[in-house]
N, C-alpha and C positions, 0 to 999 in steps of 0.2 A: 108258335110258331104254326103254320097253314097247313096242315098232311098234306092238301089235295092239289097247292098249286107249284109247281116249276116254271124257272126259265129255262130257257134256253138259248144258246147264242151261235150263230153259225159264221165260221170265216171265211176270208173270201171264197179260197179254193172251194169249200162246198158251195158257194155261189157264182158260182165263175160262169155257167151257159144253165140253158133248159134243163137238161138231164141233171146237174146239181141240184136245182131248184127243186125236181119231182122229188129227189133222195131225202133232201133235206123238209119236204110239207110231207115226206109218207114218216118220216121220225115221228115229229109232230102230231099226226092224225092217227098215229099206233097208239098215242096215253092220252087220253084225255087231259090227265094233270098239265098237259103241258101249255100253260095259257099265257104266257108271256113270251115272245119272239123277238131277240134282238138280232138285226143283220149288219154282215160287213159290206161294202163295196166289191163288185165283181172282181177277184182277183182272175191269175194266170190261167187260161185254160189248155195252154202248153208250156213245154220248158221255157223259150223265147217269146212267149208272148209280153203282153206288157199288162200292169195292174189299171185297172181303172182310174186311183187315187194318182197314180205318176203319169197317168193321161190329162188328167185334170189339171194336176201342178202344170203340167208344160203348157196345158191351152191357155191357163191362165198369166204365166210368163210371156207368152205372148202382146194378149189383149193387154195387160197393164204396160208395154212398151208400143202401144197403139200399132203392131203388127196384127194383120190378117189373118184369126184365127179359124175362119170358118169350116176350109177342109179340115183343121184337126176337130173341132167339136163336132161334125158331121158324122167321124169315127167313130166318135161317143155314144152318140145321140144310137149312131147302127149298133149299138154292143148291148144295149138298152132295149132298141122294137126289135131285133131277133129272138130276147130271152121273150120276149111277150107274146110275138109271133107265135114262136116253139111251143109255145103255155097254151096257145089257142084262147088268148082272152082279150075279151071285148073293152079295153083298155089304151086311153091314149094317152104320151106324156108329152104331145105338142107344147100345150102351154107354159109345163114345168117347164122346158128345155128355154126354150122364148126369155121366159123369168132370167133362167140363168144366165142365158148370152145377154142380157141387156144388164145384170147386177157386174158379169165383166170387164163390160165397158164403160161402167160407171166404178169401177175400181173396187169393191165389194171385199178384196183382201181372200190373200190364200187360205186360212183358214174356212171359208167359205168356200171357198173352188175345191178344196180337198172334199169338205163332209158332203158335197152334193154326189158322190159316190153310193153313201151310206141312204141319203135320203129315196133317191132315187130308186133304190133297191127294195128300199121297206115299203114304197108304195106299192113296189110290183106284186111283193108277197103276202101283202094286206090283203089284196084283190085277190092273187092265187087262192089265199088259203080262206079267204071272207071274213077277216078281221079286221078290228077296228084300227085306223093308223094312226100312232102317238108322236106328233115330232119333237125330238128330244129338246131342241131349241123352246120350246115351252115348258117344258118339265125341269131341266138338270141345268144347273147353273154354277157360275164363275163370278169368285167376287173382284173387286177393280183389280187386285192383282195380276189377276189370270190363275187363281188356284182355284180347286174346286172346292163349290162350299153344298157339303154333304147337309148342314141345318137346313139351309133352305132349300135344296133340293127334295129332300124328305117329305117338309112340312107339305109342297105341292106334288111332289108324286106319286107318294102316298094314296091319300082320298083318294086321287086320278083311279089307281088300281083296284081301291077294295069296290068300287063303284064299276067296273068293267071286268067282263069276265074273259075277253080273250083278246087279244091288240098283238100289234108288231111295233117296235122301237127301232130306228135306225140308231147305229152305236157309232163312236167314236167322237161324237160332238154335241155341245150343249152350248148357251149363249151366256154373254159378259154384261153386266147392270145397263149398258148402254144399248141391251137388244142385238150386239153385232157377233153374229155365231164365233167359237171357241172351239178349238180340237181337242183331242186330249195329244198325247203325242202317238206316233205309229203304232197300230198294233191295237190302239186304245179302246176297241170296240168291246174287248176283253172287261176292261172296265165298266163300260157301260151295262155292260151283261150282270158286272156281279151290283153293280148303283141297281139296277129294277129288281134283284133280287132281292135284296137288302130292305128295296122299298116294301116289297110285295110281301115281305116278312113269310119267305118263300123256302118249301123244305128240301130243297135242293137247286142248285146253278149247274146245267148242263153245258160244258162247253165245248161246241162239235169241231170237229176241227177235220185236217189229212192223217194226221197220226194216229194212232191208239194208246194216249197216251202218253207220260213221261218215258223214259229210258233211262237205267243207272247211268250212262255216260252217251257223247256223243256216237252216234252211227260212221260216224267218217273216219275216226279215229278207230274205232273196235269197232269188230265185223260182229253185227248182230247182235247187240248190248242185252241182257234182258231186264225184259219188262218192270215196274215200278207200278205193284196193286194200290198198295196203299200211303200214303203222304202224309205229316201233318204241316202245319202253315207254317211253321218256325224253319222245317227241314226245306222248305220250297222258297223258301224267304233266302238264306242263305245259298239254295243251288240259282236260284233265278237272278242274284243281287253277281252272280260269277259265270253268269250270260247262258245258262241253261235255259231253251227256248220254250216251244208250245205256249206260255201265256204270259201275258201282260205282268210283269211284277205289281204293279200299281192295281192291279184285279184283285189282290189278295184281301185286303184292309177293309171295304164295305161289310163283305159278308165276315170276316172275320172276326169282327166286332159283334156280330148277331152268332154266333156259332151256326150258320149256315155252310153245309161240305158243296166244295166242287167238283164234279164229276167230267174226266176229261174223255171226252166218245170221238170215234175215226163216223164219219159220215159215209164213207164208202165200205166201212168192216162195224155196221150197227151193230151187230153180234158181241161183240169184244166188249169187254167189261170195261177195259180204260184201266184209269189213274183215280182213286177216291182222294180229295185230299179233305184233310179234316181239323179239325184245333186238337185232340186227343185221339188216342187211339191205345188200348188195351193189346191189340192185335200185334206179336212179333215179327220183324222183319223177318224173310228166308235167307237174309246175310247179315254180320254185322253193320257195312253200309247201307245207305239208303241210295247216295247219288256221287256222283264226280263230277264236278263241273270246270270249269275255269275260260284263265282269259289272258291275253300275251299283252303288249304294247303297255309296260309298267316301268317306273322308273325309282331307284334307289340314294336319297340325301343322303350321306352317312355322316353324322357327327361323332367327332369323339374329344374327350377332354377330361382328362382328371378329375378327379372325385367329385363329379357331377352330379351324383346321387346326394352329394351334401347341401349343394347348393337350390333353395328354397327358388321355384317359380321356371326353374330351366324348363321342365319340359313346355308348359305355357307361353313362355317366350320364343322358343322355337316355333310352335304353331304359330304365333301372332307373326311370325314371318310369311308364312304360307298363307295365311287369310291376308295379309296387307299385299299381298299379290295377286288377290281373289283365288285363292286354291283350295282345293279340300284332300283331305289324305284317307289313305283307303287302311293302312294299317301303321303299328308303329313299334313294331320288336324293340326292347330294347336290354342293358348289359347294365353294372354298375355306373363307366367309363364309357360307354357307349349309346346313344341312339340313331337308328334308322327308322326315317320316315317314307314309306310308298306311296309316291302317286302315280296317274294317268301319265303316263310322257305328255301323251299331245299338248296334257295342261300345261306342263312346264316349258315346254319347246321357247323358248326365245324370253323367257323369265329365268337361265338359270344363274346368270349371274347377279339379277335382282336380289333373290331367294336367299342365295349364298353373302351377299354384300348383308343383306338385311339380318340374317344368321347371325354372321360376325361381332356385328355392331352389338346384337342385341345380350348374344351370351360367350363372346369371345372365345369361341372352341381351340381347341390344338389341331384339330388337324378338320376339312370336308370336305367328303367325295360326291361325284354324283357317277351311276351306274344304271345303264341302259339295257335293255333290253332283257326285261324281269318276264317270265309269267307266272301270271299266280293260281294254285290249283286247291281247289276245296272239296276236301274230303268230309262228308255228312251223313250222320245218323244217327238217329236216337238209341239206338243197338250198343253205340261205340259207350256209352256209360257205364252199363253191366260189364263192358269186355276187357278183361286186359290186357294190355300188349299191343293192344291196337297200333297203338305211334311208333313200336319197336320193328312190326311188321311193316307199316308203310316204309320205314327208313331201310327195312332191309330188302325188301324187294324192289327200290331204287339204287341200291347201291348194286346188287345184283345186275340192273339194267344199265349201272354204270351212270349214274345219273346223278350230277352233283350238286345237294341241296344248297339253297343262297340264304334261305331264308324261311324260318319254322313260327306260327303263332297259332295258338291253342288257348279258347274263350273257357270263360270258366263253365259256360253251363256242359261243357264238356259235348256236344254237340256238331261241332265241326273244327278240324284242323286244316292251318292255310299253310301251303308248302311253297316258297319261290325257287323258281328253276330256271335256268337260261330256256331263251324261246328258243331254242334249238333241240331241247329236250323235250320241248313240250307233251309232243304226243307219244312218245315212249316211257315217259313217268306215269300219262294216264294209261296208259295198256298196263306197266304193271303192276298199279295200285287193283287195277278192276281184276288183273289175272292171279294174284293174292289172294284176295276175299269173294270172288263169286265163281272164275273158271274152274 
């Protein structure tokens, strides 16, 4: 691993205007090992502002319908030209603007449209820093099915970075085999940063955003929750899947395989150490739990049948009913004569009868029932493995808060416990669990 090189990625809020650009550039220049910079599109400058990516989507939608979009595009141009002007750069993007407008007219696609915010911001940042500009479309690749192609990407990007001292790479997009632009899902610049760190064999991937790392739980539910200073990839994966924000969950995989740590930092508070994400750690957590995260809008399909545990293929046939209806399941707690399949409510809407009919045809249950309005809460922590009575403390805290537990699921790794509660009890449950372990 090259101990001298770091990859830094700046989010949209960190690059929303010239003031933020200066902060980001100051961070890069303060450490010579920060060699490769991945940028997002300009985000919100204030609460009711509109992100550039959303402006590009709206503009392209007009263009694709044949509606005049000149005024909308002029607003986009102004956002970028204001940044250039305020930074005092001798840079013109007029030719780039014309290319983009022409591409919009000829229906270049929503992926192309959305990617132009990062592309233009990358050009500005490379000019401001005096770094080389590397277009992600030429070095980050997707396969014909639209899945990210790590092998092909590393085959071209790694040698390019090896011969490059300093560079800016726009995040969020790459290209398909037919050379059309393809984007990751929203927040995908995090993924680009991780890919660049892997390709550069970097010592560290710094992800600069508008918060000082991860918090133990959502600050909208618990006031001023404690920060998480160190978290493992496995813990983060569990929390991110259950809705914890800050970092795109797919950003974990490229760097995890190469054992490259991620440091979540705050552009507006660069002296804060933030959160360090590592493969393994000998450092014990201050608390038994590392974090709490959860989501609402789940449904439970409950199946009952006497002696189902003796019926070979019962579980497989139940799951095939969901597969046939193009649905994935989240969890599947079961008893001797009962099985519960938990799915996202949105995926079940309109398919309730079809799923139940398919289950009845395949396994002939004694009873089936669908229950909605379920929220899932994940309590995650490497310290839970060695701490006795963790589950008991959770259940006691919820009972004291008068929260009824609808479902419990714990993996064999003892890294997390999933609890299902009524949606109306979600916030109270999170606060109760936080208070018993942290407060």
